[in-house]
Backbone atoms as SQL, in Angstrom:
CREATE TABLE atoms (id INTEGER PRIMARY KEY, chain TEXT, resi INTEGER, resn TEXT, atom TEXT, x REAL, y REAL, z REAL);
INSERT INTO atoms VALUES
  (1, 'A', 1, 'UNK', 'N', 111.022, 31.773, 129.720),
  (2, 'A', 1, 'UNK', 'CA', 111.445, 33.095, 129.283),
  (3, 'A', 1, 'UNK', 'C', 110.366, 34.112, 129.629),
  (4, 'A', 2, 'UNK', 'N', 110.792, 35.243, 130.089),
  (5, 'A', 2, 'UNK', 'CA', 109.901, 36.359, 130.368),
  (6, 'A', 2, 'UNK', 'C', 110.115, 37.438, 129.315),
  (7, 'A', 3, 'UNK', 'N', 109.136, 38.325, 129.204),
  (8, 'A', 3, 'UNK', 'CA', 109.228, 39.444, 128.267),
  (9, 'A', 3, 'UNK', 'C', 109.543, 40.726, 129.019),
  (10, 'A', 4, 'UNK', 'N', 110.366, 41.551, 128.416),
  (11, 'A', 4, 'UNK', 'CA', 110.734, 42.837, 128.989),
  (12, 'A', 4, 'UNK', 'C', 110.666, 43.895, 127.901),
  (13, 'A', 5, 'UNK', 'N', 110.247, 45.089, 128.279),
  (14, 'A', 5, 'UNK', 'CA', 110.342, 46.237, 127.399),
  (15, 'A', 5, 'UNK', 'C', 111.496, 47.069, 127.934),
  (16, 'A', 6, 'UNK', 'N', 112.461, 47.332, 127.081),
  (17, 'A', 6, 'UNK', 'CA', 113.610, 48.136, 127.471),
  (18, 'A', 6, 'UNK', 'C', 113.535, 49.445, 126.706),
  (19, 'A', 7, 'UNK', 'N', 113.443, 50.526, 127.467),
  (20, 'A', 7, 'UNK', 'CA', 113.408, 51.862, 126.884),
  (21, 'A', 7, 'UNK', 'C', 114.836, 52.396, 126.948),
  (22, 'A', 8, 'UNK', 'N', 115.385, 52.671, 125.776),
  (23, 'A', 8, 'UNK', 'CA', 116.778, 53.107, 125.657),
  (24, 'A', 8, 'UNK', 'C', 116.776, 54.555, 125.177),
  (25, 'A', 9, 'UNK', 'N', 117.290, 55.448, 125.990),
  (26, 'A', 9, 'UNK', 'CA', 117.354, 56.851, 125.585),
  (27, 'A', 9, 'UNK', 'C', 118.819, 57.261, 125.478),
  (28, 'A', 10, 'UNK', 'N', 119.107, 58.008, 124.427),
  (29, 'A', 10, 'UNK', 'CA', 120.474, 58.474, 124.251),
  (30, 'A', 10, 'UNK', 'C', 120.814, 59.489, 125.341),
  (31, 'A', 11, 'UNK', 'N', 121.952, 59.299, 125.946),
  (32, 'A', 11, 'UNK', 'CA', 122.405, 60.207, 126.999),
  (33, 'A', 11, 'UNK', 'C', 122.600, 61.605, 126.415),
  (34, 'A', 12, 'UNK', 'N', 122.330, 62.627, 127.214),
  (35, 'A', 12, 'UNK', 'CA', 122.540, 63.998, 126.737),
  (36, 'A', 12, 'UNK', 'C', 123.982, 64.177, 126.256),
  (37, 'A', 13, 'UNK', 'N', 124.135, 64.888, 125.158),
  (38, 'A', 13, 'UNK', 'CA', 125.461, 65.166, 124.623),
  (39, 'A', 13, 'UNK', 'C', 126.017, 64.074, 123.715),
  (40, 'A', 14, 'UNK', 'N', 125.214, 63.028, 123.452),
  (41, 'A', 14, 'UNK', 'CA', 125.682, 61.959, 122.573),
  (42, 'A', 14, 'UNK', 'C', 125.973, 62.522, 121.181),
  (43, 'A', 15, 'UNK', 'N', 127.124, 62.176, 120.650),
  (44, 'A', 15, 'UNK', 'CA', 127.503, 62.590, 119.293),
  (45, 'A', 15, 'UNK', 'C', 126.840, 61.630, 118.317),
  (46, 'A', 16, 'UNK', 'N', 125.787, 62.075, 117.650),
  (47, 'A', 16, 'UNK', 'CA', 125.033, 61.204, 116.755),
  (48, 'A', 16, 'UNK', 'C', 125.859, 60.777, 115.545),
  (49, 'A', 17, 'UNK', 'N', 126.903, 61.511, 115.224),
  (50, 'A', 17, 'UNK', 'CA', 127.820, 61.071, 114.165),
  (51, 'A', 17, 'UNK', 'C', 128.508, 59.767, 114.556),
  (52, 'A', 18, 'UNK', 'N', 128.908, 59.660, 115.819),
  (53, 'A', 18, 'UNK', 'CA', 129.517, 58.426, 116.320),
  (54, 'A', 18, 'UNK', 'C', 128.502, 57.290, 116.297),
  (55, 'A', 19, 'UNK', 'N', 127.272, 57.610, 116.660),
  (56, 'A', 19, 'UNK', 'CA', 126.207, 56.600, 116.661),
  (57, 'A', 19, 'UNK', 'C', 125.995, 56.068, 115.250),
  (58, 'A', 20, 'UNK', 'N', 125.897, 56.973, 114.281),
  (59, 'A', 20, 'UNK', 'CA', 125.642, 56.568, 112.896),
  (60, 'A', 20, 'UNK', 'C', 126.784, 55.708, 112.345),
  (61, 'A', 21, 'UNK', 'N', 127.974, 55.867, 112.883),
  (62, 'A', 21, 'UNK', 'CA', 129.127, 55.095, 112.413),
  (63, 'A', 21, 'UNK', 'C', 129.028, 53.615, 112.780),
  (64, 'A', 22, 'UNK', 'N', 128.185, 53.259, 113.746),
  (65, 'A', 22, 'UNK', 'CA', 128.064, 51.855, 114.154),
  (66, 'A', 22, 'UNK', 'C', 126.726, 51.229, 113.748),
  (67, 'A', 23, 'UNK', 'N', 125.975, 51.904, 112.876),
  (68, 'A', 23, 'UNK', 'CA', 124.657, 51.402, 112.481),
  (69, 'A', 23, 'UNK', 'C', 124.743, 49.992, 111.884),
  (70, 'A', 24, 'UNK', 'N', 125.657, 49.746, 110.971),
  (71, 'A', 24, 'UNK', 'CA', 125.759, 48.423, 110.339),
  (72, 'A', 24, 'UNK', 'C', 126.092, 47.352, 111.377),
  (73, 'A', 25, 'UNK', 'N', 127.002, 47.669, 112.289),
  (74, 'A', 25, 'UNK', 'CA', 127.370, 46.740, 113.356),
  (75, 'A', 25, 'UNK', 'C', 126.168, 46.469, 114.268),
  (76, 'A', 26, 'UNK', 'N', 125.417, 47.525, 114.573),
  (77, 'A', 26, 'UNK', 'CA', 124.216, 47.406, 115.411),
  (78, 'A', 26, 'UNK', 'C', 123.179, 46.502, 114.727),
  (79, 'A', 27, 'UNK', 'N', 122.941, 46.730, 113.455),
  (80, 'A', 27, 'UNK', 'CA', 121.954, 45.940, 112.719),
  (81, 'A', 27, 'UNK', 'C', 122.343, 44.464, 112.696),
  (82, 'A', 28, 'UNK', 'N', 123.625, 44.181, 112.515),
  (83, 'A', 28, 'UNK', 'CA', 124.093, 42.792, 112.499),
  (84, 'A', 28, 'UNK', 'C', 123.877, 42.133, 113.857),
  (85, 'A', 29, 'UNK', 'N', 124.166, 42.852, 114.939),
  (86, 'A', 29, 'UNK', 'CA', 123.995, 42.283, 116.289),
  (87, 'A', 29, 'UNK', 'C', 122.518, 42.087, 116.603),
  (88, 'A', 30, 'UNK', 'N', 121.660, 43.031, 116.201),
  (89, 'A', 30, 'UNK', 'CA', 120.216, 42.873, 116.409),
  (90, 'A', 30, 'UNK', 'C', 119.724, 41.636, 115.668),
  (91, 'A', 31, 'UNK', 'N', 120.155, 41.446, 114.426),
  (92, 'A', 31, 'UNK', 'CA', 119.751, 40.273, 113.648),
  (93, 'A', 31, 'UNK', 'C', 120.190, 38.983, 114.345),
  (94, 'A', 32, 'UNK', 'N', 121.395, 38.988, 114.886),
  (95, 'A', 32, 'UNK', 'CA', 121.907, 37.818, 115.609),
  (96, 'A', 32, 'UNK', 'C', 121.041, 37.520, 116.835),
  (97, 'A', 33, 'UNK', 'N', 120.722, 38.553, 117.614),
  (98, 'A', 33, 'UNK', 'CA', 119.911, 38.359, 118.822),
  (99, 'A', 33, 'UNK', 'C', 118.473, 37.968, 118.489),
  (100, 'A', 34, 'UNK', 'N', 117.949, 38.464, 117.373),
  (101, 'A', 34, 'UNK', 'CA', 116.618, 38.030, 116.927),
  (102, 'A', 34, 'UNK', 'C', 116.656, 36.544, 116.577),
  (103, 'A', 35, 'UNK', 'N', 117.682, 36.128, 115.884),
  (104, 'A', 35, 'UNK', 'CA', 117.838, 34.726, 115.494),
  (105, 'A', 35, 'UNK', 'C', 117.909, 33.821, 116.729),
  (106, 'A', 36, 'UNK', 'N', 118.536, 34.304, 117.785),
  (107, 'A', 36, 'UNK', 'CA', 118.651, 33.550, 119.031),
  (108, 'A', 36, 'UNK', 'C', 117.375, 33.610, 119.871),
  (109, 'A', 37, 'UNK', 'N', 116.436, 34.458, 119.479),
  (110, 'A', 37, 'UNK', 'CA', 115.191, 34.584, 120.231),
  (111, 'A', 37, 'UNK', 'C', 115.275, 35.530, 121.415),
  (112, 'A', 38, 'UNK', 'N', 116.301, 36.366, 121.464),
  (113, 'A', 38, 'UNK', 'CA', 116.463, 37.312, 122.578),
  (114, 'A', 38, 'UNK', 'C', 115.759, 38.639, 122.331),
  (115, 'A', 39, 'UNK', 'N', 115.612, 39.019, 121.065),
  (116, 'A', 39, 'UNK', 'CA', 114.944, 40.276, 120.727),
  (117, 'A', 39, 'UNK', 'C', 113.712, 39.960, 119.901),
  (118, 'A', 40, 'UNK', 'N', 112.606, 40.599, 120.267),
  (119, 'A', 40, 'UNK', 'CA', 111.381, 40.514, 119.486),
  (120, 'A', 40, 'UNK', 'C', 111.262, 41.773, 118.655),
  (121, 'A', 41, 'UNK', 'N', 110.406, 42.668, 119.106),
  (122, 'A', 41, 'UNK', 'CA', 110.180, 43.919, 118.377),
  (123, 'A', 41, 'UNK', 'C', 111.235, 44.958, 118.728),
  (124, 'A', 42, 'UNK', 'N', 111.477, 45.830, 117.763),
  (125, 'A', 42, 'UNK', 'CA', 112.377, 46.964, 117.945),
  (126, 'A', 42, 'UNK', 'C', 111.692, 48.162, 117.308),
  (127, 'A', 43, 'UNK', 'N', 111.554, 49.235, 118.087),
  (128, 'A', 43, 'UNK', 'CA', 110.923, 50.453, 117.578),
  (129, 'A', 43, 'UNK', 'C', 111.849, 51.625, 117.827),
  (130, 'A', 44, 'UNK', 'N', 111.961, 52.485, 116.821),
  (131, 'A', 44, 'UNK', 'CA', 112.777, 53.688, 116.937),
  (132, 'A', 44, 'UNK', 'C', 111.865, 54.896, 117.009),
  (133, 'A', 45, 'UNK', 'N', 112.139, 55.766, 117.951),
  (134, 'A', 45, 'UNK', 'CA', 111.418, 57.024, 118.029),
  (135, 'A', 45, 'UNK', 'C', 112.064, 57.992, 117.045),
  (136, 'A', 46, 'UNK', 'N', 111.495, 59.163, 116.937),
  (137, 'A', 46, 'UNK', 'CA', 112.104, 60.174, 116.085),
  (138, 'A', 46, 'UNK', 'C', 113.474, 60.556, 116.629),
  (139, 'A', 47, 'UNK', 'N', 114.294, 61.087, 115.757),
  (140, 'A', 47, 'UNK', 'CA', 115.629, 61.503, 116.167),
  (141, 'A', 47, 'UNK', 'C', 115.565, 62.529, 117.301),
  (142, 'A', 48, 'UNK', 'N', 114.559, 63.400, 117.262),
  (143, 'A', 48, 'UNK', 'CA', 114.419, 64.424, 118.303),
  (144, 'A', 48, 'UNK', 'C', 114.184, 63.800, 119.678),
  (145, 'A', 49, 'UNK', 'N', 113.461, 62.694, 119.726),
  (146, 'A', 49, 'UNK', 'CA', 113.178, 62.029, 121.004),
  (147, 'A', 49, 'UNK', 'C', 114.340, 61.145, 121.443),
  (148, 'A', 50, 'UNK', 'N', 115.116, 60.643, 120.496),
  (149, 'A', 50, 'UNK', 'CA', 116.295, 59.845, 120.820),
  (150, 'A', 50, 'UNK', 'C', 115.993, 58.632, 121.682),
  (151, 'A', 51, 'UNK', 'N', 114.973, 57.867, 121.306),
  (152, 'A', 51, 'UNK', 'CA', 114.557, 56.734, 122.114),
  (153, 'A', 51, 'UNK', 'C', 114.394, 55.489, 121.244),
  (154, 'A', 52, 'UNK', 'N', 114.844, 54.369, 121.796),
  (155, 'A', 52, 'UNK', 'CA', 114.695, 53.071, 121.154),
  (156, 'A', 52, 'UNK', 'C', 113.922, 52.187, 122.127),
  (157, 'A', 53, 'UNK', 'N', 112.956, 51.433, 121.605),
  (158, 'A', 53, 'UNK', 'CA', 112.172, 50.510, 122.424),
  (159, 'A', 53, 'UNK', 'C', 112.493, 49.094, 121.956),
  (160, 'A', 54, 'UNK', 'N', 112.930, 48.249, 122.881),
  (161, 'A', 54, 'UNK', 'CA', 113.299, 46.880, 122.550),
  (162, 'A', 54, 'UNK', 'C', 112.454, 45.899, 123.358),
  (163, 'A', 55, 'UNK', 'N', 111.860, 44.931, 122.677),
  (164, 'A', 55, 'UNK', 'CA', 111.206, 43.820, 123.356),
  (165, 'A', 55, 'UNK', 'C', 112.273, 42.745, 123.522),
  (166, 'A', 56, 'UNK', 'N', 112.553, 42.400, 124.756),
  (167, 'A', 56, 'UNK', 'CA', 113.614, 41.443, 125.063),
  (168, 'A', 56, 'UNK', 'C', 113.009, 40.229, 125.760),
  (169, 'A', 57, 'UNK', 'N', 113.481, 39.056, 125.386),
  (170, 'A', 57, 'UNK', 'CA', 113.074, 37.813, 126.026),
  (171, 'A', 57, 'UNK', 'C', 114.268, 37.291, 126.816),
  (172, 'A', 58, 'UNK', 'N', 114.062, 37.131, 128.124),
  (173, 'A', 58, 'UNK', 'CA', 115.150, 36.695, 128.997),
  (174, 'A', 58, 'UNK', 'C', 114.561, 36.051, 130.244),
  (175, 'A', 59, 'UNK', 'N', 115.413, 35.401, 131.016),
  (176, 'A', 59, 'UNK', 'CA', 114.967, 34.751, 132.252),
  (177, 'A', 59, 'UNK', 'C', 114.830, 35.723, 133.417),
  (178, 'A', 60, 'UNK', 'N', 115.434, 36.913, 133.292),
  (179, 'A', 60, 'UNK', 'CA', 115.392, 37.890, 134.381),
  (180, 'A', 60, 'UNK', 'C', 115.689, 39.275, 133.819),
  (181, 'A', 61, 'UNK', 'N', 115.470, 40.294, 134.633),
  (182, 'A', 61, 'UNK', 'CA', 115.797, 41.652, 134.180),
  (183, 'A', 61, 'UNK', 'C', 117.305, 41.797, 133.985),
  (184, 'A', 62, 'UNK', 'N', 118.089, 41.063, 134.780),
  (185, 'A', 62, 'UNK', 'CA', 119.545, 41.091, 134.573),
  (186, 'A', 62, 'UNK', 'C', 119.907, 40.479, 133.216),
  (187, 'A', 63, 'UNK', 'N', 119.220, 39.411, 132.845),
  (188, 'A', 63, 'UNK', 'CA', 119.444, 38.799, 131.538),
  (189, 'A', 63, 'UNK', 'C', 119.037, 39.726, 130.405),
  (190, 'A', 64, 'UNK', 'N', 117.937, 40.461, 130.609),
  (191, 'A', 64, 'UNK', 'CA', 117.501, 41.438, 129.609),
  (192, 'A', 64, 'UNK', 'C', 118.551, 42.529, 129.454),
  (193, 'A', 65, 'UNK', 'N', 119.077, 43.004, 130.583),
  (194, 'A', 65, 'UNK', 'CA', 120.128, 44.031, 130.541),
  (195, 'A', 65, 'UNK', 'C', 121.363, 43.510, 129.795),
  (196, 'A', 66, 'UNK', 'N', 121.752, 42.276, 130.064),
  (197, 'A', 66, 'UNK', 'CA', 122.921, 41.694, 129.389),
  (198, 'A', 66, 'UNK', 'C', 122.729, 41.674, 127.875),
  (199, 'A', 67, 'UNK', 'N', 121.523, 41.306, 127.434),
  (200, 'A', 67, 'UNK', 'CA', 121.257, 41.275, 125.992),
  (201, 'A', 67, 'UNK', 'C', 121.399, 42.669, 125.393),
  (202, 'A', 68, 'UNK', 'N', 120.829, 43.660, 126.073),
  (203, 'A', 68, 'UNK', 'CA', 120.851, 45.025, 125.532),
  (204, 'A', 68, 'UNK', 'C', 122.267, 45.596, 125.529),
  (205, 'A', 69, 'UNK', 'N', 123.015, 45.380, 126.584),
  (206, 'A', 69, 'UNK', 'CA', 124.358, 45.973, 126.627),
  (207, 'A', 69, 'UNK', 'C', 125.322, 45.284, 125.666),
  (208, 'A', 70, 'UNK', 'N', 124.906, 44.172, 125.069),
  (209, 'A', 70, 'UNK', 'CA', 125.747, 43.554, 124.042),
  (210, 'A', 70, 'UNK', 'C', 125.629, 44.292, 122.704),
  (211, 'A', 71, 'UNK', 'N', 124.669, 45.200, 122.599),
  (212, 'A', 71, 'UNK', 'CA', 124.494, 45.986, 121.374),
  (213, 'A', 71, 'UNK', 'C', 125.506, 47.132, 121.326),
  (214, 'A', 72, 'UNK', 'N', 126.085, 47.400, 120.172),
  (215, 'A', 72, 'UNK', 'CA', 127.098, 48.455, 120.058),
  (216, 'A', 72, 'UNK', 'C', 126.624, 49.838, 120.513),
  (217, 'A', 73, 'UNK', 'N', 125.365, 50.174, 120.265),
  (218, 'A', 73, 'UNK', 'CA', 124.876, 51.509, 120.633),
  (219, 'A', 73, 'UNK', 'C', 124.585, 51.667, 122.119),
  (220, 'A', 74, 'UNK', 'N', 124.595, 50.559, 122.845),
  (221, 'A', 74, 'UNK', 'CA', 124.216, 50.635, 124.262),
  (222, 'A', 74, 'UNK', 'C', 125.147, 51.533, 125.084),
  (223, 'A', 75, 'UNK', 'N', 126.354, 51.745, 124.611),
  (224, 'A', 75, 'UNK', 'CA', 127.277, 52.594, 125.384),
  (225, 'A', 75, 'UNK', 'C', 126.797, 54.042, 125.462),
  (226, 'A', 76, 'UNK', 'N', 125.853, 54.418, 124.595),
  (227, 'A', 76, 'UNK', 'CA', 125.300, 55.775, 124.622),
  (228, 'A', 76, 'UNK', 'C', 123.926, 55.843, 125.270),
  (229, 'A', 77, 'UNK', 'N', 123.389, 54.689, 125.681),
  (230, 'A', 77, 'UNK', 'CA', 122.016, 54.640, 126.180),
  (231, 'A', 77, 'UNK', 'C', 121.912, 54.638, 127.692),
  (232, 'A', 78, 'UNK', 'N', 120.873, 55.300, 128.173),
  (233, 'A', 78, 'UNK', 'CA', 120.385, 55.104, 129.535),
  (234, 'A', 78, 'UNK', 'C', 119.245, 54.104, 129.393),
  (235, 'A', 79, 'UNK', 'N', 119.215, 53.072, 130.241),
  (236, 'A', 79, 'UNK', 'CA', 118.234, 51.998, 130.105),
  (237, 'A', 79, 'UNK', 'C', 117.185, 52.035, 131.205),
  (238, 'A', 80, 'UNK', 'N', 115.966, 51.737, 130.831),
  (239, 'A', 80, 'UNK', 'CA', 114.871, 51.557, 131.771),
  (240, 'A', 80, 'UNK', 'C', 114.213, 50.239, 131.381),
  (241, 'A', 81, 'UNK', 'N', 114.244, 49.253, 132.268),
  (242, 'A', 81, 'UNK', 'CA', 113.794, 47.902, 131.958),
  (243, 'A', 81, 'UNK', 'C', 112.506, 47.599, 132.716),
  (244, 'A', 82, 'UNK', 'N', 111.478, 47.179, 131.952),
  (245, 'A', 82, 'UNK', 'CA', 110.172, 46.873, 132.530),
  (246, 'A', 82, 'UNK', 'C', 109.777, 45.438, 132.185),
  (247, 'A', 83, 'UNK', 'N', 109.411, 44.621, 133.183),
  (248, 'A', 83, 'UNK', 'CA', 108.802, 43.333, 132.841),
  (249, 'A', 83, 'UNK', 'C', 107.425, 43.615, 132.244),
  (250, 'A', 84, 'UNK', 'N', 107.026, 42.859, 131.228),
  (251, 'A', 84, 'UNK', 'CA', 105.716, 43.086, 130.633),
  (252, 'A', 84, 'UNK', 'C', 104.886, 41.814, 130.705),
  (253, 'A', 85, 'UNK', 'N', 103.587, 42.006, 130.807),
  (254, 'A', 85, 'UNK', 'CA', 102.639, 40.908, 130.881),
  (255, 'A', 85, 'UNK', 'C', 101.601, 41.091, 129.796),
  (256, 'A', 86, 'UNK', 'N', 100.985, 39.989, 129.417),
  (257, 'A', 86, 'UNK', 'CA', 99.879, 40.066, 128.458),
  (258, 'A', 86, 'UNK', 'C', 98.715, 40.786, 129.127),
  (259, 'A', 87, 'UNK', 'N', 97.951, 41.560, 128.374),
  (260, 'A', 87, 'UNK', 'CA', 96.796, 42.236, 128.961),
  (261, 'A', 87, 'UNK', 'C', 95.752, 41.227, 129.426),
  (262, 'A', 88, 'UNK', 'N', 95.011, 41.610, 130.443),
  (263, 'A', 88, 'UNK', 'CA', 93.943, 40.764, 130.964),
  (264, 'A', 88, 'UNK', 'C', 92.708, 40.979, 130.100),
  (265, 'A', 89, 'UNK', 'N', 92.087, 39.882, 129.687),
  (266, 'A', 89, 'UNK', 'CA', 90.869, 39.983, 128.878),
  (267, 'A', 89, 'UNK', 'C', 89.748, 40.606, 129.715),
  (268, 'A', 90, 'UNK', 'N', 88.919, 41.387, 129.061),
  (269, 'A', 90, 'UNK', 'CA', 87.806, 42.054, 129.726),
  (270, 'A', 90, 'UNK', 'C', 86.931, 41.022, 130.452),
  (271, 'A', 91, 'UNK', 'N', 86.614, 41.303, 131.706),
  (272, 'A', 91, 'UNK', 'CA', 85.742, 40.428, 132.482),
  (273, 'A', 91, 'UNK', 'C', 86.469, 39.314, 133.216),
  (274, 'A', 92, 'UNK', 'N', 87.769, 39.171, 133.007),
  (275, 'A', 92, 'UNK', 'CA', 88.523, 38.152, 133.700),
  (276, 'A', 92, 'UNK', 'C', 89.389, 38.782, 134.765),
  (277, 'A', 93, 'UNK', 'N', 89.462, 38.148, 135.902),
  (278, 'A', 93, 'UNK', 'CA', 90.303, 38.653, 136.987),
  (279, 'A', 93, 'UNK', 'C', 91.760, 38.317, 136.677),
  (280, 'A', 94, 'UNK', 'N', 92.643, 39.188, 137.092),
  (281, 'A', 94, 'UNK', 'CA', 94.075, 38.942, 136.909),
  (282, 'A', 94, 'UNK', 'C', 94.517, 37.817, 137.824),
  (283, 'A', 95, 'UNK', 'N', 95.453, 37.018, 137.355),
  (284, 'A', 95, 'UNK', 'CA', 96.019, 35.937, 138.143),
  (285, 'A', 95, 'UNK', 'C', 96.965, 36.545, 139.176),
  (286, 'A', 96, 'UNK', 'N', 96.699, 36.365, 140.479),
  (287, 'A', 96, 'UNK', 'CA', 97.516, 37.014, 141.510),
  (288, 'A', 96, 'UNK', 'C', 98.898, 36.414, 141.659),
  (289, 'A', 97, 'UNK', 'N', 99.208, 35.293, 141.001),
  (290, 'A', 97, 'UNK', 'CA', 100.512, 34.656, 141.199),
  (291, 'A', 97, 'UNK', 'C', 101.548, 35.293, 140.422);
């Protein structure tokens, strides 16, 4: 499994009333994906920024995308998916592989 950071931003013009109507459904799906080991951390930005940060565990960026689009709120999100690596300890060279 690889780690991915998925930055989810609400598309311009999103009706936040519609978003709030699926909060319970979203929370249940997040809990399910956490239980399966697909989601690690979840961070919410302020409402003004309209951004959600998800740590996703998957075999590929396509797998990470599949996990995120299974969430009810994903229909309002623009996604940016980044593979993430552990930081290199000071004084150690990065592994080129």
